[in-house]
All heavy atoms as a GROMACS GRO file, in nm:
protein
  555
    1MET      N    1   0.424  -0.522  -1.512
    1MET     CA    2   0.441  -0.582  -1.382
    1MET      C    3   0.352  -0.508  -1.281
    1MET      O    4   0.352  -0.386  -1.275
    1MET     CB    5   0.588  -0.574  -1.340
    1MET     CG    6   0.611  -0.622  -1.201
    1MET     SD    7   0.781  -0.659  -1.162
    1MET     CE    8   0.842  -0.499  -1.120
    2MET      N    9   0.278  -0.582  -1.204
    2MET     CA   10   0.190  -0.524  -1.103
    2MET      C   11   0.272  -0.481  -0.981
    2MET      O   12   0.360  -0.554  -0.936
    2MET     CB   13   0.085  -0.625  -1.060
    2MET     CG   14  -0.013  -0.662  -1.169
    2MET     SD   15  -0.119  -0.528  -1.219
    2MET     CE   16  -0.235  -0.525  -1.086
    3LYS      N   17   0.239  -0.362  -0.931
    3LYS     CA   18   0.303  -0.312  -0.810
    3LYS      C   19   0.195  -0.282  -0.708
    3LYS      O   20   0.082  -0.250  -0.742
    3LYS     CB   21   0.382  -0.184  -0.840
    3LYS     CG   22   0.499  -0.208  -0.932
    3LYS     CD   23   0.571  -0.080  -0.960
    3LYS     CE   24   0.685  -0.105  -1.057
    3LYS     NZ   25   0.749   0.019  -1.099
    4ILE      N   26   0.232  -0.294  -0.582
    4ILE     CA   27   0.139  -0.269  -0.472
    4ILE      C   28   0.173  -0.133  -0.412
    4ILE      O   29   0.286  -0.108  -0.371
    4ILE     CB   30   0.151  -0.378  -0.364
    4ILE    CG1   31   0.142  -0.518  -0.423
    4ILE    CG2   32   0.048  -0.357  -0.254
    4ILE    CD1   33   0.013  -0.550  -0.494
    5TYR      N   34   0.073  -0.045  -0.410
    5TYR     CA   35   0.088   0.089  -0.353
    5TYR      C   36   0.004   0.099  -0.226
    5TYR      O   37  -0.100   0.034  -0.215
    5TYR     CB   38   0.040   0.196  -0.451
    5TYR     CG   39   0.138   0.223  -0.563
    5TYR    CD1   40   0.146   0.138  -0.673
    5TYR    CD2   41   0.220   0.335  -0.560
    5TYR    CE1   42   0.234   0.164  -0.776
    5TYR    CE2   43   0.309   0.362  -0.662
    5TYR     CZ   44   0.316   0.277  -0.770
    5TYR     OH   45   0.404   0.303  -0.872
    6ILE      N   46   0.051   0.183  -0.134
    6ILE     CA   47  -0.022   0.204  -0.010
    6ILE      C   48  -0.034   0.355   0.016
    6ILE      O   49   0.057   0.432  -0.016
    6ILE     CB   50   0.048   0.133   0.108
    6ILE    CG1   51  -0.040   0.134   0.232
    6ILE    CG2   52   0.184   0.193   0.135
    6ILE    CD1   53   0.007   0.039   0.340
    7CYS      N   54  -0.147   0.395   0.069
    7CYS     CA   55  -0.170   0.535   0.100
    7CYS      C   56  -0.108   0.567   0.235
    7CYS      O   57  -0.141   0.502   0.335
    7CYS     CB   58  -0.320   0.566   0.102
    7CYS     SG   59  -0.356   0.736   0.148
    8PRO      N   60  -0.019   0.667   0.242
    8PRO     CA   61   0.044   0.701   0.369
    8PRO      C   62  -0.051   0.768   0.468
    8PRO      O   63  -0.020   0.776   0.587
    8PRO     CB   64   0.158   0.796   0.328
    8PRO     CG   65   0.114   0.853   0.199
    8PRO     CD   66   0.032   0.747   0.131
    9LYS      N   67  -0.166   0.814   0.421
    9LYS     CA   68  -0.261   0.879   0.511
    9LYS      C   69  -0.360   0.780   0.572
    9LYS      O   70  -0.386   0.783   0.691
    9LYS     CB   71  -0.338   0.988   0.436
    9LYS     CG   72  -0.256   1.113   0.411
    9LYS     CD   73  -0.332   1.214   0.330
    9LYS     CE   74  -0.422   1.297   0.418
    9LYS     NZ   75  -0.489   1.403   0.342
   10CYS      N   76  -0.420   0.693   0.488
   10CYS     CA   77  -0.527   0.606   0.539
   10CYS      C   78  -0.494   0.457   0.534
   10CYS      O   79  -0.567   0.376   0.588
   10CYS     CB   80  -0.656   0.634   0.463
   10CYS     SG   81  -0.658   0.576   0.291
   11GLY      N   82  -0.386   0.418   0.464
   11GLY     CA   83  -0.347   0.277   0.459
   11GLY      C   84  -0.417   0.194   0.353
   11GLY      O   85  -0.400   0.074   0.348
   12TRP      N   86  -0.493   0.259   0.265
   12TRP     CA   87  -0.562   0.185   0.159
   12TRP      C   88  -0.460   0.130   0.060
   12TRP      O   89  -0.362   0.197   0.026
   12TRP     CB   90  -0.661   0.277   0.088
   12TRP     CG   91  -0.749   0.209  -0.011
   12TRP    CD1   92  -0.844   0.116   0.015
   12TRP    CD2   93  -0.751   0.231  -0.152
   12TRP    NE1   94  -0.906   0.080  -0.102
   12TRP    CE2   95  -0.850   0.149  -0.206
   12TRP    CE3   96  -0.678   0.312  -0.237
   12TRP    CZ2   97  -0.880   0.144  -0.341
   12TRP    CZ3   98  -0.707   0.309  -0.372
   12TRP    CH2   99  -0.807   0.225  -0.423
   13VAL      N  100  -0.478   0.009   0.014
   13VAL     CA  101  -0.385  -0.059  -0.075
   13VAL      C  102  -0.446  -0.067  -0.215
   13VAL      O  103  -0.565  -0.094  -0.231
   13VAL     CB  104  -0.352  -0.200  -0.023
   13VAL    CG1  105  -0.264  -0.275  -0.121
   13VAL    CG2  106  -0.286  -0.192   0.113
   14ARG      N  107  -0.360  -0.044  -0.313
   14ARG     CA  108  -0.405  -0.046  -0.453
   14ARG      C  109  -0.301  -0.117  -0.538
   14ARG      O  110  -0.181  -0.097  -0.522
   14ARG     CB  111  -0.423   0.098  -0.500
   14ARG     CG  112  -0.474   0.112  -0.639
   14ARG     CD  113  -0.504   0.257  -0.671
   14ARG     NE  114  -0.537   0.269  -0.812
   14ARG     CZ  115  -0.547   0.383  -0.876
   14ARG    NH1  116  -0.530   0.497  -0.812
   14ARG    NH2  117  -0.577   0.386  -1.004
   15MET      N  118  -0.347  -0.200  -0.631
   15MET     CA  119  -0.258  -0.268  -0.725
   15MET      C  120  -0.262  -0.192  -0.857
   15MET      O  121  -0.369  -0.162  -0.909
   15MET     CB  122  -0.304  -0.412  -0.747
   15MET     CG  123  -0.292  -0.498  -0.624
   15MET     SD  124  -0.364  -0.660  -0.646
   15MET     CE  125  -0.536  -0.622  -0.613
   16VAL      N  126  -0.144  -0.160  -0.910
   16VAL     CA  127  -0.132  -0.081  -1.031
   16VAL      C  128  -0.027  -0.143  -1.122
   16VAL      O  129   0.075  -0.191  -1.073
   16VAL     CB  130  -0.093   0.065  -0.997
   16VAL    CG1  131  -0.078   0.149  -1.121
   16VAL    CG2  132  -0.194   0.127  -0.903
   17SER      N  133  -0.051  -0.140  -1.253
   17SER     CA  134   0.045  -0.202  -1.343
   17SER      C  135   0.134  -0.102  -1.416
   17SER      O  136   0.253  -0.125  -1.429
   17SER     CB  137  -0.026  -0.290  -1.445
   17SER     OG  138  -0.110  -0.212  -1.527
   18ARG      N  139   0.082   0.007  -1.465
   18ARG     CA  140   0.164   0.092  -1.552
   18ARG      C  141   0.189   0.232  -1.500
   18ARG      O  142   0.264   0.306  -1.558
   18ARG     CB  143   0.096   0.105  -1.689
   18ARG     CG  144   0.089  -0.024  -1.762
   18ARG     CD  145   0.033  -0.001  -1.899
   18ARG     NE  146  -0.060  -0.108  -1.928
   18ARG     CZ  147  -0.131  -0.116  -2.035
   18ARG    NH1  148  -0.126  -0.022  -2.124
   18ARG    NH2  149  -0.213  -0.216  -2.054
   19ARG      N  150   0.125   0.271  -1.395
   19ARG     CA  151   0.137   0.408  -1.348
   19ARG      C  152   0.239   0.420  -1.236
   19ARG      O  153   0.256   0.330  -1.156
   19ARG     CB  154   0.001   0.455  -1.297
   19ARG     CG  155  -0.104   0.449  -1.405
   19ARG     CD  156  -0.238   0.489  -1.356
   19ARG     NE  157  -0.234   0.628  -1.312
   19ARG     CZ  158  -0.324   0.682  -1.232
   19ARG    NH1  159  -0.424   0.611  -1.188
   19ARG    NH2  160  -0.315   0.807  -1.196
   20SER      N  161   0.306   0.535  -1.232
   20SER     CA  162   0.397   0.560  -1.121
   20SER      C  163   0.342   0.670  -1.030
   20SER      O  164   0.384   0.682  -0.916
   20SER     CB  165   0.535   0.601  -1.173
   20SER     OG  166   0.524   0.717  -1.253
   21ASP      N  167   0.249   0.748  -1.079
   21ASP     CA  168   0.181   0.850  -1.000
   21ASP      C  169   0.043   0.796  -0.964
   21ASP      O  170  -0.047   0.793  -1.048
   21ASP     CB  171   0.166   0.978  -1.082
   21ASP     CG  172   0.217   1.099  -1.010
   21ASP    OD1  173   0.272   1.084  -0.900
   21ASP    OD2  174   0.199   1.210  -1.063
   22VAL      N  175   0.027   0.751  -0.841
   22VAL     CA  176  -0.096   0.680  -0.802
   22VAL      C  177  -0.165   0.757  -0.690
   22VAL      O  178  -0.102   0.792  -0.591
   22VAL     CB  179  -0.062   0.537  -0.756
   22VAL    CG1  180  -0.187   0.462  -0.716
   22VAL    CG2  181   0.012   0.462  -0.866
   23GLU      N  182  -0.295   0.781  -0.708
   23GLU     CA  183  -0.373   0.852  -0.607
   23GLU      C  184  -0.465   0.755  -0.533
   23GLU      O  185  -0.501   0.650  -0.586
   23GLU     CB  186  -0.455   0.966  -0.669
   23GLU     CG  187  -0.568   0.920  -0.757
   23GLU     CD  188  -0.526   0.878  -0.898
   23GLU    OE1  189  -0.413   0.901  -0.940
   23GLU    OE2  190  -0.611   0.817  -0.964
   24CYS      N  191  -0.501   0.792  -0.411
   24CYS     CA  192  -0.587   0.710  -0.328
   24CYS      C  193  -0.733   0.744  -0.357
   24CYS      O  194  -0.773   0.861  -0.349
   24CYS     CB  195  -0.557   0.736  -0.180
   24CYS     SG  196  -0.661   0.642  -0.068
   25HIS      N  197  -0.811   0.643  -0.390
   25HIS     CA  198  -0.953   0.663  -0.417
   25HIS      C  199  -1.036   0.661  -0.288
   25HIS      O  200  -1.154   0.688  -0.292
   25HIS     CB  201  -1.006   0.557  -0.512
   25HIS     CG  202  -0.950   0.570  -0.650
   25HIS    ND1  203  -0.968   0.680  -0.729
   25HIS    CD2  204  -0.875   0.485  -0.722
   25HIS    CE1  205  -0.907   0.663  -0.845
   25HIS    NE2  206  -0.848   0.545  -0.843
   26LYS      N  207  -0.973   0.629  -0.176
   26LYS     CA  208  -1.046   0.625  -0.049
   26LYS      C  209  -1.045   0.761   0.020
   26LYS      O  210  -1.148   0.810   0.063
   26LYS     CB  211  -0.987   0.517   0.042
   26LYS     CG  212  -1.065   0.498   0.170
   26LYS     CD  213  -1.013   0.381   0.249
   26LYS     CE  214  -1.093   0.365   0.377
   26LYS     NZ  215  -1.039   0.257   0.458
   27CYS      N  216  -0.926   0.822   0.033
   27CYS     CA  217  -0.917   0.950   0.106
   27CYS      C  218  -0.878   1.068   0.019
   27CYS      O  219  -0.880   1.181   0.065
   27CYS     CB  220  -0.822   0.938   0.225
   27CYS     SG  221  -0.647   0.937   0.179
   28GLY      N  222  -0.836   1.043  -0.104
   28GLY     CA  223  -0.801   1.151  -0.195
   28GLY      C  224  -0.654   1.191  -0.194
   28GLY      O  225  -0.615   1.283  -0.267
   29GLU      N  226  -0.570   1.124  -0.116
   29GLU     CA  227  -0.427   1.154  -0.114
   29GLU      C  228  -0.373   1.143  -0.257
   29GLU      O  229  -0.401   1.047  -0.328
   29GLU     CB  230  -0.353   1.056  -0.022
   29GLU     CG  231  -0.203   1.062  -0.028
   29GLU     CD  232  -0.145   1.193   0.021
   29GLU    OE1  233  -0.208   1.260   0.105
   29GLU    OE2  234  -0.036   1.229  -0.026
   30LYS      N  235  -0.295   1.242  -0.298
   30LYS     CA  236  -0.246   1.248  -0.437
   30LYS      C  237  -0.127   1.157  -0.465
   30LYS      O  238  -0.103   1.124  -0.581
   30LYS     CB  239  -0.208   1.392  -0.472
   30LYS     CG  240  -0.324   1.487  -0.466
   30LYS     CD  241  -0.423   1.460  -0.575
   30LYS     CE  242  -0.536   1.561  -0.571
   30LYS     NZ  243  -0.647   1.523  -0.654
   31HIS      N  244  -0.052   1.118  -0.362
   31HIS     CA  245   0.070   1.041  -0.386
   31HIS      C  246   0.078   0.919  -0.295
   31HIS      O  247   0.124   0.928  -0.182
   31HIS     CB  248   0.194   1.129  -0.363
   31HIS     CG  249   0.194   1.251  -0.449
   31HIS    ND1  250   0.218   1.248  -0.584
   31HIS    CD2  251   0.170   1.381  -0.419
   31HIS    CE1  252   0.210   1.369  -0.634
   31HIS    NE2  253   0.180   1.452  -0.536
   32MET      N  254   0.034   0.806  -0.349
   32MET     CA  255   0.051   0.681  -0.276
   32MET      C  256   0.195   0.635  -0.292
   32MET      O  257   0.264   0.676  -0.386
   32MET     CB  258  -0.046   0.575  -0.329
   32MET     CG  259  -0.191   0.607  -0.299
   32MET     SD  260  -0.306   0.484  -0.363
   32MET     CE  261  -0.283   0.351  -0.247
   33ARG      N  262   0.242   0.552  -0.201
   33ARG     CA  263   0.380   0.504  -0.205
   33ARG      C  264   0.385   0.358  -0.247
   33ARG      O  265   0.305   0.277  -0.200
   33ARG     CB  266   0.444   0.519  -0.068
   33ARG     CG  267   0.457   0.661  -0.025
   33ARG     CD  268   0.541   0.667   0.099
   33ARG     NE  269   0.533   0.798   0.160
   33ARG     CZ  270   0.576   0.825   0.281
   33ARG    NH1  271   0.627   0.729   0.355
   33ARG    NH2  272   0.568   0.947   0.329
   34VAL      N  273   0.482   0.327  -0.330
   34VAL     CA  274   0.500   0.189  -0.373
   34VAL      C  275   0.560   0.111  -0.256
   34VAL      O  276   0.643   0.162  -0.181
   34VAL     CB  277   0.589   0.180  -0.500
   34VAL    CG1  278   0.732   0.219  -0.472
   34VAL    CG2  279   0.580   0.043  -0.562
   35THR      N  280   0.513  -0.012  -0.238
   35THR     CA  281   0.567  -0.098  -0.132
   35THR      C  282   0.671  -0.192  -0.192
   35THR      O  283   0.684  -0.201  -0.315
   35THR     CB  284   0.456  -0.182  -0.066
   35THR    OG1  285   0.407  -0.277  -0.162
   35THR    CG2  286   0.342  -0.096  -0.016
   36ASN      N  287   0.741  -0.263  -0.108
   36ASN     CA  288   0.835  -0.364  -0.157
   36ASN      C  289   0.770  -0.503  -0.157
   36ASN      O  290   0.839  -0.603  -0.171
   36ASN     CB  291   0.964  -0.364  -0.076
   36ASN     CG  292   0.940  -0.394   0.070
   36ASN    OD1  293   0.826  -0.410   0.114
   36ASN    ND2  294   1.047  -0.402   0.146
   37LEU      N  295   0.640  -0.506  -0.145
   37LEU     CA  296   0.565  -0.632  -0.141
   37LEU      C  297   0.546  -0.686  -0.282
   37LEU      O  298   0.497  -0.616  -0.371
   37LEU     CB  299   0.429  -0.608  -0.075
   37LEU     CG  300   0.343  -0.727  -0.041
   37LEU    CD1  301   0.417  -0.823   0.053
   37LEU    CD2  302   0.214  -0.680   0.024
   38ASP      N  303   0.584  -0.810  -0.303
   38ASP     CA  304   0.570  -0.876  -0.432
   38ASP      C  305   0.422  -0.905  -0.460
   38ASP      O  306   0.348  -0.944  -0.370
   38ASP     CB  307   0.652  -1.006  -0.429
   38ASP     CG  308   0.643  -1.082  -0.558
   38ASP    OD1  309   0.701  -1.037  -0.657
   38ASP    OD2  310   0.577  -1.188  -0.558
   39PHE      N  311   0.380  -0.886  -0.584
   39PHE     CA  312   0.240  -0.906  -0.622
   39PHE      C  313   0.192  -1.048  -0.591
   39PHE      O  314   0.083  -1.067  -0.536
   39PHE     CB  315   0.219  -0.874  -0.770
   39PHE     CG  316   0.080  -0.903  -0.818
   39PHE    CD1  317  -0.025  -0.819  -0.783
   39PHE    CD2  318   0.052  -1.014  -0.896
   39PHE    CE1  319  -0.154  -0.844  -0.826
   39PHE    CE2  320  -0.077  -1.040  -0.939
   39PHE     CZ  321  -0.180  -0.955  -0.904
   40ASN      N  322   0.272  -1.148  -0.625
   40ASN     CA  323   0.232  -1.287  -0.600
   40ASN      C  324   0.216  -1.314  -0.451
   40ASN      O  325   0.122  -1.382  -0.409
   40ASN     CB  326   0.332  -1.385  -0.661
   40ASN     CG  327   0.327  -1.383  -0.812
   40ASN    OD1  328   0.222  -1.358  -0.871
   40ASN    ND2  329   0.439  -1.405  -0.875
   41LYS      N  330   0.307  -1.261  -0.373
   41LYS     CA  331   0.298  -1.277  -0.227
   41LYS      C  332   0.170  -1.211  -0.176
   41LYS      O  333   0.098  -1.268  -0.093
   41LYS     CB  334   0.422  -1.215  -0.161
   41LYS     CG  335   0.414  -1.201  -0.013
   41LYS     CD  336   0.485  -1.314   0.055
   41LYS     CE  337   0.494  -1.285   0.204
   41LYS     NZ  338   0.437  -1.387   0.283
   42TYR      N  339   0.140  -1.091  -0.225
   42TYR     CA  340   0.020  -1.018  -0.182
   42TYR      C  341  -0.107  -1.096  -0.214
   42TYR      O  342  -0.197  -1.105  -0.132
   42TYR     CB  343   0.016  -0.881  -0.249
   42TYR     CG  344  -0.103  -0.799  -0.208
   42TYR    CD1  345  -0.108  -0.734  -0.086
   42TYR    CD2  346  -0.213  -0.785  -0.294
   42TYR    CE1  347  -0.217  -0.659  -0.047
   42TYR    CE2  348  -0.323  -0.710  -0.256
   42TYR     CZ  349  -0.324  -0.648  -0.134
   42TYR     OH  350  -0.434  -0.574  -0.096
   43THR      N  351  -0.114  -1.155  -0.332
   43THR     CA  352  -0.234  -1.229  -0.370
   43THR      C  353  -0.252  -1.357  -0.289
   43THR      O  354  -0.365  -1.405  -0.276
   43THR     CB  355  -0.235  -1.262  -0.521
   43THR    OG1  356  -0.120  -1.339  -0.554
   43THR    CG2  357  -0.240  -1.136  -0.605
   44GLU      N  358  -0.144  -1.410  -0.235
   44GLU     CA  359  -0.152  -1.531  -0.153
   44GLU      C  360  -0.183  -1.501  -0.007
   44GLU      O  361  -0.214  -1.592   0.070
   44GLU     CB  362  -0.021  -1.609  -0.163
   44GLU     CG  363   0.004  -1.666  -0.301
   44GLU     CD  364   0.142  -1.726  -0.316
   44GLU    OE1  365   0.223  -1.719  -0.220
   44GLU    OE2  366   0.171  -1.778  -0.425
   45MET      N  367  -0.176  -1.375   0.033
   45MET     CA  368  -0.199  -1.337   0.172
   45MET      C  369  -0.349  -1.340   0.205
   45MET      O  370  -0.431  -1.309   0.119
   45MET     CB  371  -0.147  -1.196   0.199
   45MET     CG  372   0.003  -1.182   0.190
   45MET     SD  373   0.057  -1.010   0.189
   45MET     CE  374   0.062  -0.976   0.363
   46SER      N  375  -0.381  -1.374   0.328
   46SER     CA  376  -0.519  -1.367   0.374
   46SER      C  377  -0.552  -1.220   0.404
   46SER      O  378  -0.462  -1.136   0.410
   46SER     CB  379  -0.538  -1.450   0.501
   46SER     OG  380  -0.467  -1.391   0.609
   47GLU      N  381  -0.679  -1.192   0.424
   47GLU     CA  382  -0.719  -1.055   0.459
   47GLU      C  383  -0.652  -1.009   0.589
   47GLU      O  384  -0.611  -0.895   0.601
   47GLU     CB  385  -0.871  -1.044   0.472
   47GLU     CG  386  -0.943  -1.043   0.338
   47GLU     CD  387  -0.902  -0.927   0.249
   47GLU    OE1  388  -0.889  -0.812   0.300
   47GLU    OE2  389  -0.881  -0.949   0.129
   48GLN      N  390  -0.639  -1.098   0.685
   48GLN     CA  391  -0.574  -1.064   0.811
   48GLN      C  392  -0.426  -1.034   0.791
   48GLN      O  393  -0.372  -0.940   0.848
   48GLN     CB  394  -0.592  -1.176   0.915
   48GLN     CG  395  -0.535  -1.140   1.051
   48GLN     CD  396  -0.601  -1.017   1.112
   48GLN    OE1  397  -0.723  -1.011   1.121
   48GLN    NE2  398  -0.522  -0.919   1.152
   49GLU      N  399  -0.359  -1.114   0.708
   49GLU     CA  400  -0.217  -1.089   0.680
   49GLU      C  401  -0.199  -0.955   0.609
   49GLU      O  402  -0.104  -0.882   0.637
   49GLU     CB  403  -0.160  -1.202   0.594
   49GLU     CG  404  -0.146  -1.333   0.668
   49GLU     CD  405  -0.110  -1.448   0.577
   49GLU    OE1  406  -0.161  -1.454   0.462
   49GLU    OE2  407  -0.031  -1.533   0.621
   50ARG      N  408  -0.290  -0.924   0.518
   50ARG     CA  409  -0.283  -0.795   0.448
   50ARG      C  410  -0.302  -0.680   0.546
   50ARG      O  411  -0.229  -0.581   0.540
   50ARG     CB  412  -0.388  -0.787   0.338
   50ARG     CG  413  -0.360  -0.881   0.222
   50ARG     CD  414  -0.471  -0.877   0.120
   50ARG     NE  415  -0.446  -0.972   0.012
   50ARG     CZ  416  -0.524  -0.990  -0.090
   50ARG    NH1  417  -0.636  -0.920  -0.102
   50ARG    NH2  418  -0.494  -1.078  -0.183
   51GLN      N  419  -0.397  -0.692   0.637
   51GLN     CA  420  -0.420  -0.587   0.735
   51GLN      C  421  -0.301  -0.573   0.828
   51GLN      O  422  -0.261  -0.462   0.863
   51GLN     CB  423  -0.548  -0.614   0.815
   51GLN     CG  424  -0.586  -0.500   0.907
   51GLN     CD  425  -0.608  -0.370   0.832
   51GLN    OE1  426  -0.685  -0.364   0.738
   51GLN    NE2  427  -0.539  -0.264   0.874
   52ASP      N  428  -0.241  -0.684   0.868
   52ASP     CA  429  -0.121  -0.680   0.952
   52ASP      C  430  -0.007  -0.609   0.879
   52ASP      O  431   0.068  -0.532   0.939
   52ASP     CB  432  -0.078  -0.821   0.993
   52ASP     CG  433  -0.175  -0.887   1.089
   52ASP    OD1  434  -0.259  -0.816   1.149
   52ASP    OD2  435  -0.167  -1.011   1.104
   53TYR      N  436   0.008  -0.636   0.749
   53TYR     CA  437   0.112  -0.569   0.669
   53TYR      C  438   0.088  -0.418   0.667
   53TYR      O  439   0.181  -0.339   0.690
   53TYR     CB  440   0.115  -0.624   0.526
   53TYR     CG  441   0.221  -0.560   0.442
   53TYR    CD1  442   0.352  -0.606   0.445
   53TYR    CD2  443   0.192  -0.450   0.361
   53TYR    CE1  444   0.451  -0.545   0.369
   53TYR    CE2  445   0.290  -0.388   0.287
   53TYR     CZ  446   0.419  -0.436   0.291
   53TYR     OH  447   0.518  -0.374   0.217
   54VAL      N  448  -0.036  -0.377   0.642
   54VAL     CA  449  -0.070  -0.234   0.638
   54VAL      C  450  -0.043  -0.171   0.774
   54VAL      O  451   0.017  -0.063   0.781
   54VAL     CB  452  -0.217  -0.214   0.596
   54VAL    CG1  453  -0.262  -0.070   0.621
   54VAL    CG2  454  -0.237  -0.251   0.450
   55ASP      N  455  -0.085  -0.236   0.880
   55ASP     CA  456  -0.064  -0.182   1.015
   55ASP      C  457   0.085  -0.162   1.043
   55ASP      O  458   0.126  -0.058   1.095
   55ASP     CB  459  -0.126  -0.273   1.121
   55ASP     CG  460  -0.277  -0.276   1.116
   55ASP    OD1  461  -0.338  -0.186   1.053
   55ASP    OD2  462  -0.336  -0.370   1.173
   56GLY      N  463   0.165  -0.260   1.008
   56GLY     CA  464   0.309  -0.251   1.029
   56GLY      C  465   0.372  -0.142   0.943
   56GLY      O  466   0.456  -0.065   0.989
   57TRP      N  467   0.330  -0.134   0.817
   57TRP     CA  468   0.381  -0.032   0.726
   57TRP      C  469   0.348   0.107   0.777
   57TRP      O  470   0.435   0.195   0.779
   57TRP     CB  471   0.322  -0.053   0.587
   57TRP     CG  472   0.390   0.028   0.480
   57TRP    CD1  473   0.487  -0.015   0.395
   57TRP    CD2  474   0.365   0.167   0.446
   57TRP    NE1  475   0.523   0.088   0.312
   57TRP    CE2  476   0.450   0.200   0.341
   57TRP    CE3  477   0.278   0.263   0.496
   57TRP    CZ2  478   0.452   0.326   0.284
   57TRP    CZ3  479   0.280   0.390   0.439
   57TRP    CH2  480   0.366   0.420   0.335
   58MET      N  481   0.224   0.126   0.820
   58MET     CA  482   0.181   0.257   0.870
   58MET      C  483   0.259   0.294   0.997
   58MET      O  484   0.300   0.408   1.013
   58MET     CB  485   0.032   0.258   0.899
   58MET     CG  486  -0.057   0.241   0.777
   58MET     SD  487  -0.053   0.379   0.664
   58MET     CE  488  -0.153   0.497   0.754
   59TYR      N  489   0.283   0.199   1.083
   59TYR     CA  490   0.358   0.224   1.206
   59TYR      C  491   0.502   0.268   1.174
   59TYR      O  492   0.551   0.367   1.228
   59TYR     CB  493   0.360   0.099   1.295
   59TYR     CG  494   0.443   0.117   1.419
   59TYR    CD1  495   0.394   0.189   1.527
   59TYR    CD2  496   0.571   0.065   1.427
   59TYR    CE1  497   0.471   0.208   1.641
   59TYR    CE2  498   0.648   0.083   1.540
   59TYR     CZ  499   0.598   0.154   1.647
   59TYR     OH  500   0.674   0.173   1.758
   60ILE      N  501   0.566   0.196   1.086
   60ILE     CA  502   0.705   0.225   1.052
   60ILE      C  503   0.720   0.358   0.977
   60ILE      O  504   0.806   0.438   1.007
   60ILE     CB  505   0.767   0.110   0.969
   60ILE    CG1  506   0.783  -0.013   1.055
   60ILE    CG2  507   0.898   0.152   0.906
   60ILE    CD1  508   0.815  -0.139   0.979
   61HIS      N  509   0.634   0.380   0.880
   61HIS     CA  510   0.650   0.497   0.792
   61HIS      C  511   0.587   0.626   0.845
   61HIS      O  512   0.614   0.733   0.791
   61HIS     CB  513   0.596   0.466   0.653
   61HIS     CG  514   0.682   0.368   0.580
   61HIS    ND1  515   0.664   0.233   0.591
   61HIS    CD2  516   0.786   0.385   0.498
   61HIS    CE1  517   0.755   0.171   0.518
   61HIS    NE2  518   0.831   0.262   0.461
   62ASN      N  519   0.507   0.618   0.945
   62ASN     CA  520   0.442   0.739   0.996
   62ASN      C  521   0.485   0.775   1.138
   62ASN      O  522   0.418   0.852   1.204
   62ASN     CB  523   0.290   0.724   0.990
   62ASN     CG  524   0.240   0.724   0.847
   62ASN    OD1  525   0.295   0.792   0.762
   62ASN    ND2  526   0.137   0.648   0.820
   63ARG      N  527   0.597   0.719   1.182
   63ARG     CA  528   0.650   0.755   1.314
   63ARG      C  529   0.699   0.899   1.311
   63ARG      O  530   0.750   0.947   1.210
   63ARG     CB  531   0.769   0.665   1.351
   63ARG     CG  532   0.728   0.526   1.387
   63ARG     CD  533   0.847   0.451   1.440
   63ARG     NE  534   0.936   0.422   1.328
   63ARG     CZ  535   1.047   0.352   1.337
   63ARG    NH1  536   1.085   0.306   1.454
   63ARG    NH2  537   1.121   0.328   1.233
   64LYS      N  538   0.684   0.963   1.424
   64LYS     CA  539   0.740   1.099   1.438
   64LYS      C  540   0.891   1.087   1.442
   64LYS      O  541   0.946   1.001   1.508
   64LYS     CB  542   0.690   1.163   1.566
   64LYS     CG  543   0.540   1.171   1.572
   64LYS     CD  544   0.497   1.312   1.560
   64LYS     CE  545   0.346   1.315   1.575
   64LYS     NZ  546   0.281   1.408   1.498
   65LYS      N  547   0.956   1.175   1.372
   65LYS     CA  548   1.103   1.168   1.363
   65LYS      C  549   1.167   1.255   1.467
   65LYS      O  550   1.124   1.349   1.516
   65LYS     CB  551   1.147   1.207   1.224
   65LYS     CG  552   1.096   1.103   1.126
   65LYS     CD  553   1.156   1.124   0.991
   65LYS     CE  554   1.130   1.010   0.901
   65LYS     NZ  555   1.019   0.978   0.841
   0.00000   0.00000   0.00000
């Protein structure tokens, strides 16, 4: 099953099927986070919708506590 991972540092998105330890090839972050985004939904999204998802995810998950 394909899972969608996102980098908490730079927001780069990666699709992975069998790995649970996923690194970012854009910024080098060692631990990307799995999203709750369904693979089929992700593939149907436009580039703008994908960017909006990343922007929202980064805002929510990187807020100062």
